N, C-alpha and C positions, 0 to 999 in steps of 0.2 A: 654210255658205259664208263664207269669209273676207271681212271687211269691207275696203273700199278707201277710203282718204283721199288726195285730191289736195291738196297744200298749196302755199302761195305763189301762189294765184290772184289776179290783179291786174285782171281786166277781165271784163265780163259775157259776152263771146263765149266765152272759155275756160271760164267757169263753165257756160254752157249746153251747150257741147260735152261737158264732163265729165258733166253730168247726163243728157244723151241717151245717152251710152255706158254708163251704169249705175253711176256712182260713188255711194258711200254718204255720204261726208263731204267737205266742202270747207273747206280751211283758208285763212284770210285773215290776212295778217301785219301786226302792229302793232309789231314789234320795230324800234326806232329806227335801228339800224345795218344793217338788212337791205336789200338791193337790191330786195326784193319788198314793201317797206312800202307801205301804201296809206293814204289819208285816210278819215275817217269817211264822207264823202260818197261816195267810191269804193266803200267796203264796202257801203253801203246799196244802191247800184246793182247790185252783184254779187248780193246776197241777193235783191233784187227780181226778178232775171232767172231764178231757179231755182225748181223746184217745191218744195212744202213737205216732201215726203218725203226730200229731200236735207238732211242735217244740216249745220249751219254751226258752224265752230270759229274763234274769234279767238285769235291767237297773240301772247303777250306774254313779255317776259324782263326780270326785275329792274326792273320799273316800279312806280310808286306805286299803291297799292291804290285810292286815290281816283280816279285816272285810269282804271284798269281798270273800276271800277264805273260811272263816268260814261259811258264808251264803251259798255259792255255794256247799260246801261239804255236808251241811244239806239238801239242796233242790235238788241238782243234775240237774241243767238246761242243756239244749243243748248248750246254748251260754250265754256269758256275753257281754252286750253292754256297752261300755265306752263312756259317753256323755259329759265328761268334758275336761280338758286340759292335760290328761294323756300323758306322753312322751313315746318314744320308749323303754327306759329302763324299765319303769313300765309295758308296754305291754309284753316285753320279760320275765319278772319275772312271770307274770300270765301264759304266754304260757308254761313256763318251768314246771308249776304245772298242766299241762294237760287241761287248760281252753281254750275253743274255743271262739274267740273274734270277736265282731263286733265293729269297731271303727268309731265314728261319726266324720265327717269332717264338720266344720262350715263355711258356705259360706256367705261372707260379700258383701258390695256394691262396694268395690274397685277391683283392679286387683289382681288376685290370682295366686300364684306360687304353683301349685299342685305337682311339681316334687318331693318335699321333702317327699311326702307320698309314693313314690315308695319303700323306705327302710322299710316301715311298712308292705309291702305286704306279705313278707315271714312269718309274725307272726300273721296275722289276717285272719279270714275266709272271712269276707266281710267288706266293708265300708258302712256307711250310711250318705248320704248328707242331711244336714238340714240348716236352716237359722241361721246365726250368731246372738247371743244375749247374754246379760248379764245374762239372766235367764237360769237356768240349767234344763235339762229334757225335752226340746222341747218348742216351742213357738206357734205352730199352724199357723205360718205365712210362706208364700211362698218366694222363691228367684228366681232370673233369671235362668230359665232352660237352657239357653245357656251355663251357667257356668258348669252345670252338663254334658253337651255334651263335653266341653273342658276337664273336669276331666276324662271322659271316654276315650278321645283321648290320654291323658298323662299317665294314670295309668291302667295297664292291670290287673284289679281285679274286680270281681262282686260287685255291690253296690245296696243298697236300696235307692230309692228316697223318701224323707220325706219333711215336711214343707208345711203346708197349703193345703194338699190334702183333697179332699172331693168327694162325689159322682158326683158332677157336672163337676169337672175338671180332674179327674184321667185318663179318656180315652185320653184326649188331651196330658196330661203329658207323658203317656206311649208311644203314637205314636210319640211324638217329641224326647224324651230322650232315649227310649228303654232300661230301666234299667233291672237289674236282678229281682228286686222286688220293691214294693211300701209299704210305712209305713204310718199309719194314727192313730191318737188318737182323738183329738178334733173334727175332721171332721165327726165323726160317733157317737157323743155323744148327749145325752139330756142335761147333765151337767157333770162336770169333773169326777164324780165317777160312772156314769151310762151311758152305751151305748144305742143307739137307734136301735132297731132291724131292722126297715125299712131302716134306713140309712146304716147299715151294709150290708143288702141284696142288696141295690141299688149299693153300692160301689163295691161289688164283681161282680155283674152283669155287671157293666160298665167296670171293668177290663177285663172281659171275652170278651167284645165287641171290645176291642182295637185290632188293626191290627199291 
């Protein structure tokens, strides 16, 4: 079964809704420029509202490693997602501190040389493929899924497919790419800080329909 990650959760109600519907991972945003950014106190309330079997992911982008470690030690998430331009040395330093890492790979319009991500594989738990943009923390826009297939052929590591997914296209995305998991934020929202229950329900239902 393809894993489901709902990202940009900002309040306990949405987190509990998602958990009850069967989500596997909940993403909590600490990217400073994001409209979905939360405080440490808010993040703790969100995590306290959900069952232990739902994995928690804190999202950062181009932030100081001391800040990331300080927040992660207080909140104790299951994973840290790096959504910026963090290099291999940065990832190794986090890994040495016992942090489980999801590294975002930004997919652009041109030809991509994915082979350089092979050296990251020993230090990350998963990759997450998203559309390349100047904006940090996700764009809600899709990219050419053929590139995700090429990434899968080159890099032997599970990944989440992100970027413009919604209840209408997630089944097609899964059947074409066959990722480890799918990640969605804006595609299940009423507006940036509030999820839509019916969209969350429909998204999960359509993931389950995929073959």
